[in-house]
C-alpha positions in Angstrom: -70.8 -88.2 -13.5 -73.6 -88.7 -16.0 -76.4 -87.6 -13.7 -76.6 -86.2 -10.2 -79.7 -84.7 -8.6 -82.4 -84.8 -6.0 -86.2 -84.8 -6.5 -88.8 -83.9 -4.0 -92.3 -85.4 -4.2 -95.3 -85.1 -1.8 -94.5 -88.6 -0.5 -90.8 -89.2 -1.1 -87.4 -87.7 -1.8 -85.2 -89.4 -4.5 -81.5 -89.0 -4.8 -80.4 -90.4 -8.2 -76.7 -90.7 -9.1 -75.2 -92.2 -12.3 -71.9 -92.8 -13.9 -70.5 -95.1 -16.6 -67.1 -95.0 -14.8 -67.2 -97.6 -12.0 -64.6 -95.9 -9.7 -66.3 -92.5 -10.2 -69.7 -94.2 -9.5 -68.6 -95.5 -6.2 -66.9 -92.2 -5.2 -70.2 -90.4 -6.0 -72.2 -92.9 -4.0 -70.0 -92.4 -1.0 -70.4 -88.6 -1.2 -74.2 -88.9 -1.7 -74.7 -91.4 1.1 -72.8 -89.2 3.5 -74.8 -86.2 2.5 -78.1 -88.0 2.7 -77.5 -89.8 6.0 -75.4 -87.2 7.8 -76.7 -83.8 6.5 -75.3 -80.7 8.2 -78.8 -79.3 8.1 -80.0 -81.4 11.1 -77.1 -80.2 13.3 -76.6 -76.6 12.2 -79.6 -74.4 12.5 -77.9 -71.8 10.1 -78.6 -74.2 7.2 -82.3 -74.1 7.9 -82.1 -70.3 8.3 -80.4 -70.0 4.9 -82.4 -72.6 3.0 -85.7 -72.3 4.8 -86.3 -68.9 6.3 -84.7 -66.1 8.3 -85.3 -62.4 9.2 -83.5 -59.9 7.1 -83.2 -56.1 7.6 -81.8 -54.1 4.7 -82.7 -50.7 6.0 -83.3 -49.5 9.6 -86.2 -47.5 8.4 -88.0 -50.5 7.0 -89.6 -53.5 8.6 -87.8 -56.8 8.8 -88.6 -59.2 6.0 -88.6 -63.0 5.6 -85.9 -64.4 3.3 -84.7 -67.8 2.5 -83.9 -70.0 -0.6 -87.0 -72.2 -0.4 -89.2 -69.4 1.0 -88.4 -67.3 -2.1 -88.7 -70.2 -4.5 -92.2 -71.0 -3.1 -93.3 -67.4 -3.3 -92.4 -67.8 -7.0 -94.4 -71.0 -7.3 -97.4 -69.4 -5.6 -97.4 -66.5 -8.1 -98.3 -69.0 -10.8 -102.1 -69.5 -11.4 -101.5 -72.9 -12.9 -99.5 -74.1 -9.8 -102.1 -72.7 -7.5 -104.9 -74.5 -9.4 -103.0 -77.8 -9.1 -102.3 -77.3 -5.3 -105.9 -76.4 -4.5 -107.3 -79.3 -6.5 -105.0 -81.7 -4.6 -105.9 -80.3 -1.3 -109.6 -80.7 -2.0 -109.4 -84.2 -3.5 -107.1 -85.5 -0.7 -108.2 -83.7 2.6 -107.2 -86.7 4.8 -103.9 -87.5 3.1 -100.3 -86.2 2.9 -101.3 -85.0 -0.6 -103.4 -82.2 0.9 -100.1 -80.5 2.0 -97.7 -78.6 -0.1 -94.4 -80.4 0.2 -92.5 -77.2 -0.8 -94.3 -75.2 1.9 -97.0 -72.6 1.7 -95.0 -69.3 2.1 -97.1 -67.9 5.0 -96.6 -71.1 6.9 -92.8 -71.6 6.2 -91.8 -69.3 9.1 -93.7 -71.5 11.5 -91.2 -74.3 11.0 -88.8 -74.4 14.0 -85.4 -76.1 13.9 -86.6 -78.6 16.5 -89.6 -79.6 14.4 -87.4 -79.9 11.4 -84.9 -82.2 13.2 -87.8 -84.3 14.6 -89.3 -84.8 11.1 -86.0 -85.6 9.5 -85.0 -88.1 12.2 -88.4 -89.9 11.9 -89.0 -90.0 8.2 -85.5 -89.8 6.7 -84.3 -92.7 8.7 -82.8 -95.5 6.5 -85.5 -97.9 7.8 -87.9 -95.8 5.7 -85.7 -95.9 2.6 -85.3 -98.0 -0.5 -82.0 -98.3 -2.3 -81.9 -99.3 -6.0 -78.8 -100.2 -8.0 -78.7 -100.8 -11.7 -75.6 -101.7 -13.8 -73.0 -104.5 -14.3 -70.8 -103.6 -11.3 -70.1 -106.2 -8.6 -73.1 -106.8 -6.4 -71.1 -107.7 -3.3 -69.1 -104.4 -3.6 -72.4 -102.5 -3.6 -73.6 -104.2 -0.5 -70.2 -103.7 1.3 -70.4 -100.0 0.5 -73.9 -99.7 1.8 -73.0 -101.6 5.0 -70.3 -99.0 5.8 -73.1 -96.4 6.1 -76.1 -98.4 7.2 -74.6 -100.6 9.9 -74.5 -97.7 12.3 -78.3 -97.6 12.4 -80.8 -99.7 14.3 -84.1 -100.6 12.8 -86.6 -97.9 13.7 -89.6 -100.0 12.7 -90.3 -97.3 10.1 -91.4 -99.9 7.5 -94.0 -99.7 4.7 -96.5 -101.5 7.0 -95.9 -99.1 9.8 -98.8 -96.7 10.0 -96.6 -93.7 10.9 -95.2 -93.6 7.4 -97.8 -95.5 5.4 -100.1 -93.5 3.2 -103.6 -94.7 3.2 -106.0 -94.5 0.2 -108.2 -91.4 0.3 -111.9 -92.6 0.7 -114.2 -91.1 -2.0 -115.9 -88.2 -0.4 -119.2 -88.2 -2.4 -119.5 -84.5 -1.8 -122.5 -82.5 -3.2 -121.7 -80.1 -5.9 -119.6 -77.3 -4.4 -117.7 -74.3 -5.6 -114.3 -73.4 -4.3 -112.9 -69.9 -5.0 -109.3 -68.8 -4.5 -107.6 -65.6 -5.4 -104.5 -65.7 -7.6 -102.1 -63.1 -8.9 -101.9 -62.4 -12.6 -100.4 -59.9 -15.0 -102.4 -61.3 -17.9 -104.9 -58.7 -19.2 -106.0 -60.9 -22.1 -108.9 -62.4 -20.1 -107.8 -66.0 -20.6 -109.2 -68.6 -18.3 -107.7 -71.7 -16.8 -109.7 -74.9 -16.4 -108.4 -78.0 -14.5 -110.4 -81.3 -14.4 -109.6 -84.0 -11.9 -110.9 -87.4 -11.0 -110.3 -89.5 -7.8 -110.3 -92.8 -9.6 -110.0 -95.3 -6.8 -110.0 -95.6 -3.0 -108.4 -99.0 -2.8 -105.5 -100.7 -4.6 -105.9 -101.2 -8.3 -104.8 -104.3 -10.1 -101.7 -103.9 -12.3 -103.9 -104.2 -15.4 -106.3 -101.5 -14.2 -103.5 -99.2 -13.1 -101.6 -99.6 -16.4 -104.8 -99.0 -18.4 -105.7 -95.8 -16.5 
């Protein structure tokens, strides 16, 4: 394999895989499609407990603590002043959009996620009807489509298309707010007195032309 990963964004999850060996490429695609379309996480609540959150008791004299892979990762993210500035700016600029939420999870809110809610979200938004599959390379196109059919033919169309409002992300209307100040606490071990400044613009509230988008 030349590249194998997964990327999480506020509005999508990407699963790239690459290989210059055609047989290896198709083997990897099979493994990835199976993992993406039939994840153990939606049938085994222990996966959510491990990756998301669970209670942990190390000493009977202490209180139980929240633990979990993502929970601990996000605690680390929220200890960064730069990351907090970015998240608060996005929340203020996009109050009516998915971009107002932290896709990694705000640590105090992560324990509110139940297994049933997790299943429901995954079955709705991670359905193949809401996916795009891109191939690039000189391999046989019919072989690609046959491989995809082996996995996608078991699904019915869920009407979860780009035009469907349940998954479509609308443009955020410009708010025209008066001058306001937002204050947020943040942790720091920096005694140098340095400051952080972040400047943001909401450039458009409707689709830009390709020329405008490229120029901006």
